[in-house]
Backbone bond lengths (Angstrom), bond angles and torsions (degrees), N, CA, C in turn:
res aa  C-N    CA-C-N  psi(-1)  N-CA   C-N-CA  omega(-1)  CA-C   N-CA-C  phi
1 M - - - 1.440 - - 1.532 108.40 -
2 T 1.313 115.65 134.29 1.463 119.77 177.59 1.523 110.27 -92.23
3 I 1.321 115.92 158.24 1.456 119.38 -177.57 1.518 112.62 -69.22
4 S 1.317 117.71 -18.68 1.465 119.23 178.49 1.530 111.03 -63.13
5 A 1.333 116.40 -21.60 1.461 120.44 -178.40 1.528 112.76 -72.28
6 F 1.321 117.59 -23.15 1.460 118.00 -176.70 1.521 115.03 -136.42
7 C 1.335 117.68 11.42 1.468 118.32 176.20 1.529 109.70 -74.06
8 N 1.305 115.02 154.17 1.459 121.54 179.04 1.528 108.46 -78.47
9 R 1.314 116.59 120.84 1.472 120.92 -177.65 1.528 113.05 -86.31
10 A 1.319 117.54 -14.87 1.470 121.61 -179.30 1.530 108.49 -91.05
11 V 1.320 116.06 79.95 1.457 122.00 -175.71 1.525 109.94 -97.25
12 V 1.315 115.34 132.42 1.457 120.82 176.92 1.527 107.58 -95.92
13 T 1.320 115.68 129.16 1.466 120.86 -178.98 1.522 110.33 -118.83
14 I 1.326 113.70 161.88 1.458 121.00 174.79 1.525 107.68 -146.89
15 Q 1.310 116.91 147.81 1.458 120.70 179.11 1.526 110.12 -80.95
16 R 1.309 115.65 149.04 1.466 120.55 -176.42 1.519 112.82 -63.49
17 Q 1.339 117.81 -21.99 1.462 120.92 -179.57 1.531 112.63 -80.12
18 A 1.325 117.58 -12.67 1.464 121.42 -179.77 1.527 109.77 -67.02
19 T 1.324 115.75 161.70 1.458 119.05 178.09 1.518 110.42 -86.27
20 V 1.318 114.58 159.70 1.462 120.75 176.32 1.526 109.85 -62.14
21 D 1.331 116.96 -34.59 1.457 121.09 175.73 1.530 110.25 -59.27
22 D 1.330 116.73 -43.60 1.472 121.03 177.12 1.533 110.45 -60.01
23 A 1.321 115.76 -43.09 1.469 120.53 -179.07 1.521 110.96 -64.13
24 A 1.327 117.05 -43.75 1.460 121.01 -179.57 1.528 110.80 -62.78
25 R 1.327 116.62 -41.06 1.465 120.40 178.70 1.537 110.64 -66.34
26 L 1.319 116.54 -38.21 1.458 121.16 178.05 1.530 110.61 -64.28
27 M 1.328 115.72 -43.07 1.465 119.74 177.79 1.522 110.52 -62.37
28 R 1.317 116.79 -44.58 1.463 120.10 -178.79 1.525 111.15 -63.76
29 S 1.321 116.81 -44.68 1.472 118.93 -176.34 1.526 112.55 -69.72
30 N 1.331 117.05 -23.56 1.468 120.94 178.86 1.529 112.87 -101.68
31 H 1.327 116.70 0.39 1.471 122.20 179.04 1.525 111.57 56.51
32 I 1.328 115.15 48.73 1.465 121.42 -179.11 1.524 109.67 -131.01
33 G 1.311 116.18 166.03 1.453 121.07 -179.42 1.506 114.04 -113.89
34 D 1.323 117.18 9.31 1.459 119.74 179.99 1.525 110.42 -157.71
35 V 1.320 114.84 156.55 1.462 121.67 173.27 1.520 107.99 -136.17
36 V 1.311 115.59 149.77 1.455 121.10 174.28 1.527 107.03 -89.14
37 V 1.313 115.78 128.71 1.459 120.57 -179.85 1.523 108.28 -90.44
38 V 1.331 114.38 131.50 1.469 120.48 -179.20 1.521 109.13 -120.53
39 D 1.310 114.67 160.27 1.452 120.94 177.41 1.521 108.06 -79.84
40 G 1.307 116.99 143.13 1.464 121.22 -179.93 1.509 112.98 -58.88
41 A 1.332 117.12 -31.19 1.458 121.24 -177.06 1.531 111.95 -73.20
42 D 1.330 117.08 -31.44 1.461 120.91 -179.66 1.520 108.44 -141.46
43 T 1.294 116.64 105.24 1.457 121.16 -173.73 1.526 114.21 -77.01
44 R 1.318 118.60 6.98 1.472 120.91 176.64 1.530 111.71 -116.49
45 M 1.328 117.31 9.64 1.465 120.89 178.97 1.527 109.00 -109.45
46 P 1.337 117.93 107.24 1.459 120.06 -179.12 1.529 112.24 -68.08
47 V 1.331 115.28 132.05 1.466 120.50 178.30 1.523 111.38 -119.41
48 G 1.330 117.34 -9.16 1.459 120.22 -179.63 1.514 111.31 -174.33
49 M 1.320 114.72 176.49 1.461 122.81 175.76 1.513 107.23 -130.26
50 L 1.323 115.19 145.90 1.451 120.96 174.68 1.521 107.87 -133.25
51 T 1.323 116.29 126.92 1.458 121.30 -179.77 1.522 109.90 -115.28
52 D 1.323 114.68 164.48 1.460 118.93 176.09 1.526 110.55 -60.95
53 R 1.322 116.88 -32.80 1.466 120.77 177.30 1.529 110.89 -66.34
54 D 1.337 117.01 -39.79 1.465 120.18 176.54 1.523 110.51 -57.12
55 I 1.312 115.93 -41.61 1.468 120.32 -178.86 1.530 110.09 -63.80
56 V 1.313 116.87 -43.56 1.463 120.41 -179.94 1.528 111.21 -65.41
57 V 1.334 116.29 -49.58 1.463 121.01 -173.98 1.531 112.58 -75.38
58 R 1.319 117.45 -40.37 1.465 120.65 -172.83 1.525 114.95 -95.68
59 V 1.326 116.87 -13.31 1.463 119.65 -179.35 1.528 110.69 -119.75
60 V 1.314 115.73 -65.27 1.464 120.23 -175.21 1.529 111.31 -60.19
61 A 1.329 117.51 -51.99 1.468 121.32 -176.51 1.526 112.67 -64.15
62 R 1.316 117.39 -23.35 1.475 120.99 179.76 1.525 112.14 -96.30
63 G 1.322 116.34 -0.28 1.457 119.77 177.36 1.520 114.49 74.90
64 L 1.332 117.33 20.96 1.464 120.40 177.68 1.528 109.49 -77.82
65 V 1.301 116.05 159.47 1.459 121.56 179.91 1.528 108.48 -95.67
66 A 1.322 116.39 118.00 1.462 121.85 -174.81 1.521 112.44 -61.80
67 T 1.312 117.74 -32.53 1.474 121.02 -179.28 1.522 112.08 -77.26
68 Q 1.345 116.52 -9.66 1.463 120.44 -178.76 1.526 113.09 -118.23
69 T 1.326 115.95 2.07 1.462 120.14 -178.28 1.520 109.22 -107.27
70 Q 1.326 115.86 126.34 1.461 119.91 179.67 1.528 111.00 -80.50
71 V 1.316 114.97 144.41 1.459 122.28 178.31 1.529 110.07 -54.55
72 G 1.317 117.09 -42.36 1.461 121.11 -177.50 1.516 114.38 -60.85
73 S 1.327 117.48 -22.19 1.465 119.95 -178.39 1.523 113.14 -83.89
74 I 1.340 117.67 -13.73 1.471 119.37 -179.31 1.522 113.51 -125.66
75 M 1.321 117.70 -4.41 1.476 119.97 -177.87 1.523 110.67 -65.40
76 S 1.321 115.34 157.35 1.457 121.00 173.01 1.523 107.80 -81.35
77 S 1.306 115.24 122.37 1.468 120.59 -177.91 1.519 108.08 -155.40
78 P 1.317 120.24 143.89 1.458 125.57 2.64 1.526 110.39 -71.64
79 V 1.299 113.97 148.28 1.449 120.90 -177.12 1.525 110.24 -87.13
80 L 1.337 114.90 140.34 1.460 119.52 172.84 1.514 106.78 -75.04
81 V 1.315 117.06 121.23 1.466 120.16 174.61 1.519 108.05 -112.66
82 L 1.305 115.18 142.16 1.451 121.78 176.82 1.508 108.73 -109.77
83 R 1.294 116.76 149.03 1.463 122.11 179.21 1.524 109.84 -91.15
84 E 1.321 116.19 147.04 1.467 120.93 179.80 1.522 112.04 -53.32
85 G 1.310 117.27 -33.56 1.457 121.21 -177.47 1.517 114.45 -84.92
86 D 1.351 117.77 -3.05 1.463 119.71 178.75 1.521 109.84 -62.49
87 G 1.300 114.87 139.23 1.462 119.75 176.73 1.521 110.97 -74.14
88 F 1.308 114.68 162.23 1.453 122.63 -178.25 1.528 111.55 -55.72
89 I 1.314 117.18 -53.27 1.470 122.14 -178.11 1.519 110.35 -66.61
90 E 1.312 117.55 -40.52 1.464 122.04 178.16 1.530 110.28 -58.96
91 A 1.312 116.70 -44.36 1.469 121.23 179.55 1.529 110.45 -63.56
92 L 1.332 116.63 -45.06 1.462 120.00 178.50 1.520 111.76 -62.43
93 D 1.325 116.96 -39.77 1.465 120.95 177.72 1.526 110.86 -61.31
94 K 1.323 116.99 -44.90 1.468 120.58 179.66 1.523 111.42 -64.20
95 M 1.321 116.57 -41.34 1.462 120.30 179.64 1.525 110.48 -66.15
96 T 1.326 116.64 -40.24 1.463 120.95 178.70 1.519 110.96 -64.53
97 Q 1.331 116.77 -44.86 1.464 120.85 -179.97 1.523 111.78 -59.58
98 R 1.318 117.13 -38.13 1.471 121.47 -179.70 1.527 113.08 -88.51
99 G 1.325 117.02 -11.26 1.455 120.10 179.37 1.520 113.14 69.47
100 V 1.349 116.07 36.87 1.462 119.96 179.92 1.520 109.89 -115.44
101 R 1.326 115.42 149.52 1.464 121.35 -178.99 1.515 112.57 -99.61
102 R 1.336 116.50 -7.78 1.472 120.54 179.78 1.522 108.39 -151.51
103 A 1.338 114.44 151.79 1.460 119.12 -179.33 1.524 110.00 -153.63
104 P 1.326 116.63 140.55 1.464 119.90 174.78 1.524 110.53 -66.43
105 V 1.314 115.49 146.86 1.465 122.20 175.94 1.518 107.10 -110.86
106 V 1.339 115.72 127.90 1.462 120.69 -176.08 1.522 111.02 -121.27
107 D 1.330 115.08 159.91 1.460 120.36 175.58 1.528 109.26 -84.23
108 R 1.309 116.62 -173.99 1.468 119.52 -176.29 1.522 113.10 -66.13
109 D 1.334 117.43 -18.08 1.464 120.97 176.71 1.526 112.58 -92.31
110 G 1.324 116.96 2.81 1.453 120.97 179.20 1.518 114.24 83.14
111 R 1.335 117.05 12.15 1.462 121.45 -179.19 1.529 110.64 -89.01
112 L 1.296 115.53 138.22 1.456 123.22 -176.90 1.526 111.70 -59.52
113 Q 1.336 115.33 128.01 1.461 121.72 179.11 1.520 112.52 -122.99
114 G 1.324 116.31 -21.17 1.454 119.19 -177.02 1.511 111.21 -177.68
115 L 1.309 114.45 -172.42 1.460 121.88 179.55 1.518 107.43 -141.71
116 I 1.313 116.10 134.68 1.459 120.24 175.70 1.518 107.79 -114.52
117 A 1.318 115.34 134.63 1.465 121.05 179.48 1.517 108.88 -129.72
118 V 1.319 115.33 154.63 1.457 120.29 178.73 1.527 110.10 -55.79
119 D 1.322 116.86 -36.15 1.470 120.52 177.76 1.527 110.90 -57.56
120 D 1.350 116.94 -40.23 1.466 121.15 178.51 1.527 110.39 -64.05
121 V 1.327 115.57 -40.54 1.463 121.26 -179.09 1.529 109.83 -64.62
122 V 1.326 116.70 -43.93 1.461 120.50 -179.79 1.530 110.48 -62.15
123 R 1.343 116.68 -43.21 1.471 119.87 178.58 1.531 110.72 -61.93
124 L 1.331 116.53 -43.38 1.464 120.54 179.03 1.521 110.75 -61.47
125 L 1.317 116.93 -47.79 1.461 120.37 -179.54 1.527 111.16 -62.53
126 A 1.321 117.50 -40.62 1.468 120.62 178.60 1.524 110.72 -61.25
127 R 1.343 115.71 -42.39 1.465 119.83 -179.79 1.530 110.51 -64.83
128 E 1.319 116.88 -42.93 1.468 120.52 -178.71 1.523 110.82 -69.04
129 L 1.331 117.28 -40.03 1.464 119.76 178.05 1.520 111.24 -65.59
130 A 1.326 117.28 -34.62 1.468 120.29 176.18 1.525 110.26 -62.10
131 K 1.325 117.46 -38.30 1.462 120.98 177.35 1.528 111.00 -64.12
132 V 1.338 116.60 -41.80 1.463 120.88 178.63 1.529 109.45 -63.97
133 G 1.328 116.30 -43.38 1.466 120.45 178.14 1.518 111.85 -60.45
134 A 1.342 115.99 -42.12 1.464 120.11 178.80 1.524 110.68 -63.92
135 L 1.314 117.51 -39.01 1.458 121.39 178.32 1.527 111.02 -64.28
136 I 1.324 116.19 -42.38 1.464 120.48 178.39 1.525 110.04 -61.84
137 M 1.318 116.10 -46.69 1.466 120.21 -179.33 1.533 110.90 -64.53
138 H 1.316 117.13 -38.44 1.462 120.60 178.64 1.526 110.14 -62.00
139 G 1.319 116.05 -44.68 1.464 119.86 179.34 1.515 111.80 -63.39
140 R 1.333 116.41 -41.81 1.461 121.36 178.48 1.531 110.11 -63.52
141 D 1.321 117.03 -46.57 1.467 121.07 179.85 1.529 111.27 -62.36
142 A 1.320 116.68 -40.12 1.463 120.20 179.42 1.525 110.46 -64.27
143 E 1.332 115.89 -39.70 1.469 119.55 178.92 1.529 110.59 -65.62
144 I 1.317 117.60 -42.37 1.471 121.30 178.92 1.524 110.11 -61.84
145 Q 1.331 116.78 -46.01 1.465 120.90 -179.76 1.526 111.09 -61.32
146 H 1.329 115.42 -42.00 1.467 119.61 179.85 1.534 110.21 -63.28
147 T 1.321 116.34 -43.88 1.466 120.50 -179.90 1.519 110.70 -64.68
148 E 1.340 117.18 -44.55 1.471 120.85 179.64 1.531 110.79 -62.87
149 K 1.316 116.96 -40.45 1.465 120.81 179.68 1.524 109.95 -65.11
150 S 1.324 115.96 -42.57 1.479 120.24 178.93 1.516 111.25 -63.79
151 L 1.330 116.93 -40.64 1.463 120.31 178.05 1.527 110.92 -64.04
152 A 1.314 116.32 -42.00 1.468 121.71 -179.70 1.526 111.36 -63.60
153 E 1.301 115.70 -33.54 1.464 120.14 -178.97 1.521 111.21 -88.08
154 G 1.335 116.61 -0.90 1.460 120.89 178.31 1.512 113.24 74.94
155 M 1.316 116.90 21.30 1.464 119.20 -176.89 1.523 112.27 -88.57
156 V 1.322 116.66 -18.36 1.465 119.67 -178.29 1.517 107.42 -117.53
157 T 1.316 115.92 136.57 1.459 119.21 179.10 1.504 110.82 -109.58
């Protein structure tokens, strides 16, 4: 399975020239904890990531003024980008190697198509494991029914 199958396509972006205050307001209004930073010249080319934690650690804790600090000066860059065709395990390996919990997903031209986050991966795994659990329970129930039916018919001693 490729990551394009389950990445979040509703990605919120911000230009690197915007202020951190703008980014924080954007995060609040969209109920998210991160934005993909794009270059002003091409708003579909990811150049960095900015998280709510970045704002706390790199702005608030250092006493910087959010209305006077540009996103580009505190964003995480270079950003790890994943390709739509990357496999699930390959994507997780890349994220683990870089120590990131989220990464933009781009097409073959490097244009932003989505965002993958560890939270998305956990939800996917939970859903798939639930299917496996249901299959196990179905098999167990079928075996019990078969045994009970055989006992009722006197076929099993």
